C-alpha positions in Angstrom: 0.0 0.0 0.0 1.2 3.5 -0.8 2.5 5.8 1.9 1.6 9.1 0.2 -1.8 10.9 0.5 -3.1 10.0 -2.9 -4.5 6.5 -2.6 -7.0 6.4 -5.5 -5.3 4.1 -8.1 -6.7 5.9 -11.2 -5.7 9.3 -9.9 -2.3 8.2 -8.8 -1.7 6.6 -12.3 -2.8 9.8 -14.0 -0.3 11.9 -12.0 2.5 9.4 -12.6 1.8 9.6 -16.4 1.8 13.4 -16.5 4.5 15.0 -18.6 5.7 18.6 -18.5 2.9 20.9 -19.7 0.2 18.3 -19.5 -3.2 19.5 -18.4 -5.7 18.0 -15.9 -8.9 19.7 -14.6 -10.5 19.3 -11.2 -14.1 20.3 -11.5 -17.4 20.7 -9.7 -20.3 18.3 -10.0 -21.9 20.2 -12.9 -18.8 20.8 -15.1 -19.5 19.3 -18.5 -16.7 17.0 -19.7 -15.9 17.2 -23.4 -16.5 14.1 -25.5 -13.4 12.0 -25.7 -11.8 13.4 -22.6 -11.2 10.9 -19.8 -13.4 11.6 -16.8 -12.5 10.3 -13.3 -15.7 10.7 -11.4 -15.2 10.9 -7.7 -18.6 12.5 -6.9 -20.4 10.6 -4.1 -23.0 13.0 -3.0 -23.5 16.8 -2.9 -20.2 18.3 -1.6 -18.4 14.9 -1.2 -15.6 15.1 -2.0 -14.9 18.8 -2.3 -12.8 20.4 -4.9 -10.3 21.5 -2.2 -10.0 17.9 -0.8 -9.3 16.5 -4.2 -6.9 19.4 -5.1 -4.9 18.8 -1.9 -4.6 15.1 -2.6 -3.5 15.7 -6.2 -1.1 18.4 -5.2 0.6 16.0 -2.7 2.1 14.3 -5.8 1.8 16.7 -8.7 4.2 19.5 -9.5 2.1 22.4 -11.0 3.7 25.0 -13.2 0.6 27.1 -13.8 -3.1 27.0 -13.3 -6.3 28.8 -14.4 -9.8 29.4 -13.0 -12.8 31.2 -14.4 -13.0 34.9 -14.0 -16.5 34.3 -12.5 -15.1 32.4 -9.5 -16.0 33.9 -6.2 -13.1 35.8 -4.5 -13.2 33.5 -1.5 -12.8 30.5 -3.8 -9.9 32.1 -5.6 -8.2 32.9 -2.2 -8.5 29.2 -1.3 -6.9 28.2 -4.6 -4.1 30.8 -4.1 -3.3 29.4 -0.7 -2.1 26.2 -2.4 1.0 25.5 -4.5 -0.7 25.9 -7.9 2.0 27.8 -9.8 1.1 31.0 -11.7 -2.6 31.5 -11.6 -4.4 32.8 -14.6 -8.0 33.9 -15.2 -10.2 33.1 -18.2 -13.8 33.3 -19.1 -15.9 30.3 -18.1 -16.5 29.6 -21.8 -12.8 29.6 -22.5 -12.2 27.4 -19.5 -14.6 24.8 -20.9 -13.1 25.0 -24.4 -9.6 24.5 -23.0 -10.7 21.3 -21.3 -10.7 19.6 -24.8 -6.9 19.2 -24.5 -6.9 17.8 -20.9 -5.5 14.4 -20.2 -8.4 14.0 -17.8 -11.2 15.8 -15.9 -11.6 14.9 -12.3 -15.2 15.3 -11.2 -16.0 16.0 -7.6 -19.2 16.4 -5.6 -18.6 20.2 -5.2 -21.6 22.3 -5.8 -20.1 25.8 -5.5 -20.5 27.7 -8.7 -17.3 27.9 -10.8 -15.3 25.7 -8.4 -13.1 24.4 -11.2 -9.3 24.6 -11.7 -7.0 23.7 -14.6 -3.5 22.5 -13.7 -0.6 22.3 -16.0 2.2 20.0 -14.8 5.7 21.2 -14.1 8.9 19.3 -13.5 10.5 18.3 -10.2 14.0 19.1 -11.4 
């Protein structure tokens, strides 16, 4: 059994397969996943797990170079994102955010029900 925080086998494999500049998205329960993009659905019930819980688990193993959120995200939510090691944070319209998901290696769906509680993460390198 692994010692690190990220125990979910599919998520752990995704992080291990990430290359420099690859994109993954962690999204709320209502974020539409583009056809052909892998969806790792963790949603159990409303709010479980939260975006921040999943983000923290992913960040325990993923080096992030940059990230983006929708301009429409609430300031409190943005502050929570900024409190984590998410690299350079950018802002895009929600429509542009959704369009950018087409190039993601995967979208991780959570049970989060806060509007615009989505974040795109581009992997960095550990050296």
